[in-house]
N, C-alpha and C positions, 0 to 999 in steps of 0.2 A: 877717088875716095867717095864713098857713098854717104855716110852719116857721121856726124860728130855729136857725142853726148857730153853735156857739160853739167856738172853739179857745182853751183856757186856756194852751196853750204859746205861741201868738203873741199872746195877749190881743186876739183879733179876734172880732168878732161880725158875722154876715151875716144880714139879715132877708129873708125871701122871702114874698111875699103879693100880694094884689090891691091894688095901690097905684101911685101916682105914675108916670105916663108923662112922659118928658122932653119938651122942646120938639120934639125930632125924632121923637116918638112911638115911642121905642125902650124897651120895658119892661125891667125888671131888678129890682134890689134895692138895698139900702143896706148899706154897710160902715162899721162904727165901729171906730176904733183908739184907742189910749191917749190921743190928743189931746183926747178928749171931743166930737169932732164926727162928723158923718155925711157920707158921700160916696155919691152915687147912682152905681151901676154898671149897665151894660147889656151884654147879649150880642148884641144886634143881630140876633137870629134870629126875633123875633116871639114873642108869648105872654107871659104873666105868670109870673114865678117863683113856684112854689108848694112846692118841695122843695129843701132844701140840707143838705149834711152834709160834715164834714171827714174826711179819712183819719185813722184813729187813730194811725198811726205817723208820717206826714209831714203836719203840719197846713197846709203850704202848698198841698197838693192838696185841692181842693174839688170836689164834684160837685153839680150843680143840675138840676132838672127844671122843666118849664113845663106850663101847662094845655093847650097845643096843640103842643108839640114838645119836643125834647131826647132824651136827657139831654146835659148839657154838662159840661165838665171845665175846671178852672182849675188851673194849676201855680204861680200867684203869689198865693195867698191870696184869690182872687176879684176881682182887679183886671182881668183879661182872661179871656175864656171862649172855648173851642173846642168843636166838635162831637166826639162819640165815634163808635165803630163802630156804634152804634145811633142812627139819625137819623130822627126823625119830622119831617115838614114840616107847616106850617099847613094846607094843603089836605087832608091826610089826616084831620084832626080828632082825632088821637090825643093822649093826655095821659099824663104821668107823675104817678102819685098818691103814690108812696113810693120812695125809694132807701134801700138798706141795704148797709153794708159789713161783711164778716165781721170779727168782733172780733180774731181772731188771725191771719188770713190776708187782709190788706187788698187783695190783688189780686183777690179774689172779691167781686163786687158784684151786687146784685139790683135790679131795677126792677119795681115793681108798676105796671102800666099799664092803660089802657082796653081793651087787646086781649090781655093776658096778663102772665105773669111772665117776665121775661128774666133770664138769668144771664151774667155775664162772669167769666172766670177769668184775664184778662190785663189788669187795670187799665182796663177799658172799651174796649180796642182792638177787640174783637169780642164779639158777643152771640149767645146761642141762646135761643129761647123754650122754657121748661121746663113751662109750663102755660098753656093758652089760656083766654080769657074775661076779663072785666074784674075786676081785683082792686084793692081800695081801700087795704089796709094789710098790713103783715107785720112780724114780729119774730122774732129768734132766742130760743131758750130760754136764759135767762141762765147756767145751769149746764152747757149742752151746745150749742155753736154748730153742731153738725151737724144740729140739730133747728130747723126753722122753722115758724112758723104764719102763715097768710095768710087774708084775708077777702075774700069776694065780697059782693054785696049781701044774700045770703041764706044763706051757708055759711061754715064755717071749714074750712080745709084744712091738712094737716100733711105736712111732709117730714122724714124721719129720715136722709136721706143728702145733706145740704147742697144741697138743692133739685133733685136729679136726678129724683126721682119724688115724686108727691103723692097723698094719699088724703083723702077727705072724712071729717071727724069726725062720727060719728052718735051717740056716747054721751058721757055726762059733761058735757053742755051744759045750760044752763038752758032751761026750756020756752019 
C-alpha cells in the first residue's frame, strides 16, 4: 500500500496502493466510512491508485494519482473520480509519485511525477511543469509553506518561492 488519506472532518479513510482489481479489472482503492465496512471504488482510467490526499479546507475534495496516469479529482469524498487539467494516459507510461496541497492556499497543488514537478494554482484545472526530471517525493517546510523540498533519485532540491524556481541542495546534507 502506498498512501492513506484520512479526513477527520468527514470520518472518511481512503486507501491507495497496489491491490484488488475488481471483476471488471478497474483498479482503484477502498473507502471506509463510519459504518465499519469498506467499499471498493474505481476511477476507470487504468492504473493502480498510489497517492491520495484530502483538501485541508473542504474534505469532500480528494485528489488521487496512479502508477500510470492521473491525477484525478473527486468532489464527493472519493465515491466518483474525474480527470484534471493534467492527464497522463497509460500509453505514456508516466506516473504520479506524490501529490501535495498547499496548507493555507488549497487551490495550489503540486504533483511529483516521473517526468517532473507540476504546479496548479487553480484547484487542478490547469498545470504547468516547474521542474523537469523524475521526482519521487516532496514536502512543505512546516513553518513556512513558501518553501518546498523535493527529491530525485540522487538529489534534494529546494524552492523558496512556492515552487516557481528550484535549486539543488549541495550543503548541509549527510555524506
